Each structure stands twice: as structure tokens, then as C-alpha cells.
N, C-alpha and C positions, 0 to 999 in steps of 0.2 A: 330633600336633595337640592343642592345649589350647583347649577352648571354654568354660572356666570364666570367670566374670566377677569383676572386682574389686569391692570393696564399693561404690564410688561408682557403678558401672554398675548394680548391684542397686538402689541407692537411686533412681537415675533411672528404672529400670523400674517400681518401685513407684509413684513420683510420677506418671509418665506414664500408667500404668494407671488410677489414680484420676481423673486429669484427663479421660482419654478416656471412662471409664465415666460420670462424673457430669456432664460438661459438653459434650464434643464429640458423642458419639452422641445424647444427648437433643436436641441442637440441629439435627439433620439435617432434621427436619420443618419447623422454623421457617425454615431457610434455603431449603428448597424452596418454602415459601409466599411468602417474600420475592421469590424469582426469578419465581414465577408472577404476582405482583402487578405486576411491572415487566418486561415482555418485552424492553425495550430495554436492560436492565442487563447489563453484562459484568463479571465479576470478583467480588471479595469483597463480600458483603452486610454490612449493619450488624452482624448477629450474628457473622459471621466476624471482622470487624475488632475487635469487643469481645473475642472469644476470643483473638485474637492479642496484644492488650495484656495480657490476663491471663497468657498463656503466657510472654511476655517478662518480666513482673514476677516470675514464679515460677522463672525460670532455665531454662525449657524452650524454648530458642531456639538455632537454628543447631547442632543436635545432630549433624548430618551431618559437620561439619568434622573432617578428620583432623589428626593432629599434622603440623606443617610448620615447619621452621626451629626457632625458639625458642618457637613457639606450642604450647600443649597442645591436646589434642583427643581424640576417640574413634577408636580403630582400627576398621577395617571389621567385624571380628568382634565388637567391642563395640557398634557401631551397629546391627548386624543385629537383635537382639531389640527395639530401640526402633522401628526401621522396621517390624517385624512388627506391633507394637502399633498403629502409625499405619495399617497396612493394613486394620484393621477399618473404617475410614472413609476410603477412599483419595481420595475427591473433596473432603474437607474437611481432614482432619487434617494432611497434609503442609504445607499453607499455614499453618495455625494455628501451627505450630512453626517456620516459615520453613525448611522442609526439602523444598520441592516442586520438581519438575522444571517447566520447564527451568532454573530459577534456580540450583539446587544445582550442576549441571554448569557453568553459566556462571561461578559464583563460584569454583569450583575452577580453571577454565581461566584466569580473570583473576588468580587468586592465583599460579598457576604461571608464566604467560607474560606477564601484563600489565606495562606500564611503570609507573613511579611515578605518573605523571599519570593513566593509565587506572585504576589501583587507587583513586586518590583520587576521581576523578570518577564511576566506575561501580561499583566493587566495594564501597566503604564504604556507599553508600546501599542496595545490595542486602542487605548484611549487616544493616543497620539495619531493613530492611523498608519503607523509604520509597518505593522504586520496585520495579518488576518488569522482567523481560527476556524475550527469546525467542531462539530459535536457528533460523536459516534454512539448511537444507541440501537437503532433498528438493525435487525439481522435478516438475511434472506430465507433462512430455513425454519423460522418460527414466527408465530403471531406476536409481533413485538409490542402490540398494543397492551399486552399483558406482560409487564416487566418481569414477572416470575419465570417467563419462558426463556429469558436471555441465557445463552450458552457460553458466550465468550468467557474464558477462565482467566483469573488473575491469581497467581501463586506467589507468595512471598518466599524468595530464595536469598537468604542472607540479607544484604542491603538493597536488593533489587526486587521489583515486581516483574514476573515473567508472564507475558500476555499471549494468549492463543485464541484465535477466533476469526470470524469474518463479519464485517459490517457493510451496510450499504445505505444509500440515501444520505451520505455524509456531505451535505451541501458545502461547496467551497474547497473541497479537498484537492482539486486539480490546479488551483491558483499557485503560481510560484511564490507569492508572498504569504501563503498560508503556512504558518510556522508550527502549529500544534493542533491536536485534537483532544477534546475531553472524552475519554473512552469509558463507557460503562460496562462492567463485567461482573462475574460472580467471583467474589473473594472468599466467601464463607458458605459453601453449599449446604452445610448442615444446620445453618441458623434458621430462624423464622423467615417466612417468605419475604417480608419487607426489610430484612436485615442481611440478605445474602449478597447484595450488590455494593460495589464501591465505584468511585469515579477517579480516574488517574489521568494526569496530564502526560500525553505522549507526543513528543516532537515528531513531525512528519518525516524527518530525515533519519529516524531511528533504524538501525539494521534490523532486517526481518519484516519491516512494514512495506507493503506494496500496494499502490493504488492501481487496481486492475483496469478500471474503466469508469466512465461516467454513464449513468442512466439518464434517459431523456424524459421529459414530461409532455405527454401527448405530442411527441415529435419535436418539441423545443429542446435544444441542447443546453440552454442556459449558460453559455460560455462566459457571459459577462459576470455571472455570479461565481464562476469557478466550477460549474457542473455539480453533479451529485455522485460522489465517489463511492465505488465499491472497493473496500479495503480489506486486505488479508494481513493478519497479524500472526506471524510465525515465530514464536518464541522471542517476541520483542521484549527487551529488558529496559526498564527505566528505574531510576533511583527511587527508593522507598519514600523519600520526601516529596515525590510528585503526587502522592495521594492527596485528594481534595477533601477537606474536613476530616472525618474519622472513618476508620474501617467499618463497613456496614452501613454507612450513611448515604449510599448512592441513590436509593429511592427517594429519600428525603430531599437531597440536593437537587435531583432531577425535577421533582415537583415544584421546588422553589423557583427553578429556572423556567419551567413550562408555563406556569400561571401567567406571568407578565407577557411572555412570548405569544401566548394564545390571544390575549386581548390586543396586543400590538398588531397582530395580523388582522384582527377584526376592524381595528381603527383604519388601517390602510385599505381594507376592502370597501369601506364607505366611500373613500375617494375614488376607487376604481369604478364603483357604481355611478358616482356623479359624472365622471368622464364619459361613461357609456351613455348616460342620459343626455349629456350635452351633444355628443355625436349623433345620437338618435334623433334629437329634435332638429338639429341642423340638416341632417339628411332628409327628414320628413318635410322640412320647409322648402327644400329646393328640388325634390324629386317629384315628377308628375307621372301618374299612372291612371289610365282610363278617364283622362280629362280633368283630374283633380290632383292638387298636391297631396302627398301622402299625409300631411298634417291635417287634412280635412277628411280623411277616411276614418270611419268609426273605429275599426279595429286598432289602427295605429294610435288613435287618441286614447283608447283604453289601455294600451301598453304603456304609453307615457304617463297617464294618470296613475296606474298601478305602480309604476316604477317610483314616482314621487312619494306616494303614500308609504310604500314598503321600505324605501331607503330611509325615510324619516323615522319610521318605527324602529328600524335596525340601529340607527344612530342613537336613539334614546336607550335602547337595550345596552349598547356598548358603553354609553356614558353612565348608566346605572351601575354596571359592573365595575367600571373604573372608579366611580365614587365609593362603592362599597369596599374596594381594595384599599383606597386611600384612608377610609374611615376605620375599617376593621381588619385589614390585612388580606393577603391573597388567599389564605386557607379559608377564612370565613366567607370569602366571596366566590368560592369554588363553584357553587351551583349557578350563580349569576354568570360566571365566566363560561360554564358549560352551555348555558342557554344561548349566550351570544355566539359561542363557537359552533353551535348547530344551526342557529337561525340565520346568521349573517352570510356565511358562504353560499347557502342554498338560495337565499334571497338575491344576492348579488349575481350569482350564476344565472338566475332566471332573467334578471334585467339585461345582462350582457347578451344572453341568447336572443331576447327580443330585439335588441339593437342590431345584432347580426342579421336578423330576419328583415329588418327595415332596409339594411344596406344590400340585401340580396347576396349575389355571388361575391361582390367586393368585400363583404364582411367576413368572408372566409379566408381572404388573402392577406398578404403582408402589407397591403396598401392602407390598412387601418390597424390600430393596436387591439382591436376587439378579440381576435383569436388568442393573442397573448394574454389578455385580461381574463378570458374564459378559462384558459389552462390554469392560471393562477388560482382562480376561484374554485375550480374543480379539485385542484391539488389540495387546497386547504380543507376539503371535506375529509381528507385522510391524514394530512400532516398534523403533528401535535395531538394525536388521538383521533381516531375515526369517529364519525357522527354517532355510530351505534354505541360506542363506549360512553360517550357523554350522555346519550339518551338513557342508557342503563343507570348511570349515576343519578340523573335527574329523577327517574322513575322510582328508584330506591328511596331517595330523599322525600319524594311526594308521599310514598307509602307510609313513611314515619310521621307524617304531618297530619294533625287533626284540626279541622276548623272549629272555632268556638261555637259556631252555629250548628254543628253536627252533633246535637245532644241526644238524638234518637235515631232509630232506624228509618224513620220517615223524614227525609230531608226536604 
């Protein structure tokens, strides 16, 4: 494995670091004040929109895009350090650089499976940043980690798909610039389990589609992202040509989308941990208790040391998965991705929790980003497949593996 970076990646890292340090992180308080001033606002504020224009003008735009066909781009292992830098401000930075979920996954999906017309109508405006999108898979009444449980129905009626069902945790659905959702539903209930689902592009202004509410994450409303919508689809009709890929390909398409998305989340989590460590060290250096700076207290030293060791281990796991994806493809790297998806959020959550403890009561408040970072890390133990599903996959793979040294019952 080679994790070294080409000169152009190092140049991007340096440029992105300065942009984050000098413009994005200092803007966090301004964005919070803008959101507080208008409780009805969902999505990017004026400050974020200005930062997006600056980022685009400086070439820090769509950095997530991998090489595809004749198009140049960054490999996963090259994008990883950039996503880590964005992870220092996970609620703002990804959108500033047009690298935020769920759009990145939707763009990759449309790039791989969309028709010429779908790419023209939906992909190009997403790449330009003139619209946003969402992805509707999870449902409130079933365990959606098992896609075979999905109940939303898609019935072909003449030249239209008729869609009935309820979705939730549809991130971004309350943004006024969110133009469409990729909706996963059952189009062929009598087919094999992995061939029952299809994915259809559903414009959010379609008659019969209602965004009922947004769900919060540990109390955070995530209005800057556009919330997490609960959506009712009541006989929503969309043209048959809004089908993505082929009928019955929904599970295949969703997996192609989720693999890169999972590893992108892990990349950003490393940056979240690095910010928590930096905050923890600064607090420990300046705070005195029982006659000594916290930095000289043995327990705090242990937390800081463990944080450094575990975040470095987590980074290597992410890079290993990214390298395998670049080398052999996302499907071949699925177990490496699952390992990272389990290990990284729980590792980062523990680091942030220790940082909160060093800050004491202040760490629980809005005066530091730690509570927000913690909610993000905890959320990612469920999003894109809960830990238990990934552990199940890893255990099954391990059970099929035999070590060449295990030649007898006495190991």
C-alpha cells in the first residue's frame, strides 16, 4: 500500500487548510447567528453561500469526484486527507466545497447509472451547486437496515410510476433548493429479495409528496443541512423515464452509492477527532485544578495519549479501505469499509467524549463545537448501516476464512 500523495494533492491540502483556517472555521459563529435570527430558515445561509462562491472561484469544488471514463479526478486515497480537513467543520465545510452528503452519493450514482437526460437535468445542476438533492430509503415502520423490509410501493401505470409510502431521515428535504429525491421502493414484490427494489427520481414539488417534519439528531435540528425530512408519498406520479438504471436494480444501485459514502463519512470523522484533540490539549494547557494544569494530571495525559494513538490507527484503517477501493473496487473493499465504518465512529465518539470531560460543563454547551461533533459521531454509528449490520457482515466473512497456518485442530 502506498499512501503518499502526488504534488497536486499536497497543493490542494495546503490550499484547503488555509481556506478552512482563515474563512470556514471563523464563519461558524456567524452562521449560527444567522440561523438563530431566522428560525424558519432551512439550508445554506448568506455566509455559507458567499463561501461557496469563493471556494468555486479558487478551484476547491467537487473535490470528491473520482476518475471516471476520460474524466480526471481524485482517487479515494487522495481525497481522504481533504475530507479529513473538511471534518474540522463537518456541518459547514462539506457544503462549502460541494462535497456534502447526500449530494455526493447522488452525483456518483447519477454519473454511473443515470441516462443522458437524467445527467443533463439533474447531475449537471448538482455539480454546479445550483440545486441540492436527497435520498429516501429509510422508513419509520420497518428495520430499514434490511432493505428487504422496505414497503414503499412503486407501480407502473402506463407511462408513470405511482409511488405510495412513507420515508424518514431524508437529509436535506426541507431546503428550498432541494429539487429531487432518489426514492427506493418495491417495484417487483414477487422477485428475488435483491431484485424487488428500484430507485426513481422524484421531484420534491410532485403532487402528493408532503414533507411532514424534520427529525432532530440528539436535539440538533441541523437546519444548515436542510434537516432530516419525514416524507409521505401519496400516489405520487413520475414519468417512467425517471427510473434510475433498470427495474429491480435498486439494491445494486444503493450499494454502489453507500460504499463511497460510508468511507467519506469516516474520512471526515478523522478530522472531527483531530479538532477535538486540539481543543482538549488547549483546554488542558490553560485550565488549573488542584494546583496543577490539567495537562499535568495523569488521567488527562492518558486521555490525550490514547486519543493520539487511536485516531492514528483509525486513519490507517480508513486509508487502507480507500486504497483497496481504488485498487479493486468498492465491492471488493466492502469488508475493509465495514471495518472502518464500525471502528472509526466509536473511536472518534470516545475521543470527543473525553474532550467534553476535560472542558467540564462548558463542553456540553454551545460555546464549543464538541456537542455537535459528538452528535455527528454517534449518528454515524447508525447512518449508512448500523454497527451491528457491519459486524454481522464481518463475522460471516471471517467464518469463511481459513488461515494457512490452521492445518490442524491444535492451533
